N, C-alpha and C positions, 0 to 999 in steps of 0.2 A: 833357292830362296832362303833368306835368313829367317830364323825362327826366334821370336821373342820369348824370354823366360825358359829357354830350353833346359838349362841347368840352374839349380839354385845357387845363390851366392854363398861362398864359403865364409867362415868367420874371418879368415885373413883378408878376403876381398872386402868384406864389410868394414873391417878396420882400416883398410887402405882408403876406402871411400870417405869414411869419417875424417881421417887425417887430412886428406886432400881438401875436403870442404872446410874444415877448421882452419887450415893454413890460408886458404883464399879469403875467408871471412876476417881472419886476423890481419892479413896483409892490407886489406881495405879498411880496417878499423871499424867493422860493422857488427861488433859483438852484440850490442844492445838491440839494434833493430832485428838482427837475425834471431836472437832468443825470443823476442816479442812475436815475430812472425811465426816461428816454429811452435811456440806455445799456443798461439791462437788457432793454428791450423792442424794441430796434433789430432783432433777428432776426425779430421778429413784425410788422414794419412792413406788409407786404403784407396780412397777415391783419387787422390793425387797420383798414386802409382798407376792406376788403370787409365787415368787421363793421359799420362805420358805415353802409354801404349797406344791409345786412340789417336793421339796427335803425333805419333812417331814418324809418319811420312813427312811431316813438316819440320820435326826436330832433328831427324837424322842428317840432313845435309849440313846443318849448322854445328851439331855436336858429335856426330859419328854414331854408328850403330852400337858399338861397345859401351859408350858413355850413356846413351839413352836406355839401353837394356839394363845396365848395372844400376843406374839411379832410379829407374822405374821399379825395379825389384826392391831396392833399398827403401824407397818412399812408401811402398805398400805395407810395410810393417811398422806399427806404432812404436814398438820397443826400439827400433833403429832411430827414430826421431828423438826419443827420450835420451838415448846414448849420445846422440849428436849434441843435444842441448847441454847435457852434463859435461861433455868434453869442452864445449865452448866456455861454459862457466868456469871450469877448473883451469883452463889455460888463461882465461881472463883474470882470475884471481892471482895466478902466479906472476903475470906481467905487472899487475898493479903493485904487488908486494915488492917486486924488483925495482920499479920506478920510485916507490916511496922510500926505499932504502937508499937510493942514490941521491935523494933530495936532502 
């Protein structure tokens, strides 16, 4: 039987999850809605992580055990959400400066 949250996320794994999420958000050009959503739901970060565990039987067939386990641990810590928001904002600022310089 697979155990959820068996080992805590390492800083490298947390960084990998943040980079992957930011890349997907940037690819779809959803920086502003993502920041708005994350800021609004930051107080509920712990609940979101535990909800992912509760709904894991429904999420695992769609996303796989490793992804559900990693992101549920990631979402359970408020500081991870803050790091994700800052990373989206910093990457967003960099692309705007690059596009303004090209104009």
